[in-house]
C-alpha positions, 0 to 999 in steps of 0.5 A: 738344373733349375731351382724348381727341379731341385725343389721338386726333387727335395720334396720328392726325396722327403715324400718318398722317404725310404720307398724305392720307385725306380722311375724316380731313381735320379730324382731321389738322388737329386732330392738327397743332394738338395737335403744334404745341401740344406743341412751342410750349407755354411758349415765349411769342410766336413770330413767324409767319414764324419759326413758318412756316419751322420748323413743317414741318421740326420739327413736321410741320405744312406752312406751307400748313396753318399758318393753319388750325391756328393758327385751331384753337388759337386757337379753344380759347384756346391762342394 
């Protein structure tokens, strides 16, 4: 994945907010991953339960999507 795609996905996630657009499900997930990465960058290890509890409220990453989002971040070597 290129930096431009990640930036576009982040912008898409921010712009779509809570709207669901089936054609952009994967980009929405990548956007949530980019948003989460921005917020947790440099924080060190975070317990999963803590992250799950705050991800929706502070980062617009619903808890039901957190595993998939973390999988994306793991695939690119962020977590």
